[in-house]
N, C-alpha and C positions, 0 to 999 in steps of 0.2 A: 630162070627158076628162082623163085623166092626161097629165102632161107627160113629155118625154124630153130627154136631153142628147145633142147630136150629137157626132160624133167630133172636131170641131174644138175641143172643150173644152181649156182650158189648165191645168186643175186648180189654179186660183188660190185656192180655198177660200172665195170670196165667197158662194156659195150655201149652203154646208154648214150654217152656223149659222142661216140665215134660215128654214129649213123648220120650221114648228110641229109637224109630224107625224113628223119624223126620217125622211123618205122618201128623202133624198139620202145616198148613201154613196160612199166611195172605191171606184173600180173600177180596172182596169188596162188601159189607161193613163189613162182619163178617168172622171169621176164618172158615176154612174147614179142613176136615180130608180126606186124601187120602186112600180109602178103600184097595188099593193094598199094603199099608204099615202098616195099622192098624192091630195089633194082640191082641187088648184089653190088652196089656202089658203082654201077656202070655210069660213066661220065664224070666220076670223081676220082676214083682210085683204080689201080690195076687189079686189085683183088678186094674182096669184102673186108672192110676195116674191122668189123665186129669179130670176124673169125680170127684175125691176126692178134687181137688183144685178149681173147677169151682164155683165161688161165686153166680152164678145165675141158676145153675142146668139146663143147656141147652145142655148137652152132653148125647145123648141117643143112644140105639141100632138102627142101620140103617136097616130098613125092606127090603131094596133092596140088601143088602149084608149079607145074613144069612150064617153063617159058623159053622161047627161042631168044637168041641175041637180038633179033629184030623186034620182038615183043618188049624186051627190056629197054631197048633204045626208045621205042614209042612211049613206054610208061615214063621213062626219065624225062622225055620232052614234055609230056603232059603235066607231070608233077612240078617241073621247074620252068614252065613257060612264062611265069611272071618275074623270074629272076633276071 
C-alpha cells in the first residue's frame, strides 16, 4: 500500500530526504507522496523511513492505493532495475 501525507503536515522537510525512491515532493501547502513511486521502503528498510521521522505523525496508509507485498516487491524491482 502506498502511503499518503495528511493535510496536517507542517512541511518540516524531515521526510523529504528519507525516501529512497524520491516519492515525496513539495506540494502546496503540504508535501505529497507519489503512489507510483512509494514502496513503503520495501527493499531498503524494515519500515517506512518517512513515518519514523515525521514529528507530527501525518503519514498514513493511502486507502486509494492498496497494494500487496508482492505488488510492492514488483514496483521496487521496476523502480530500481537500473541501480
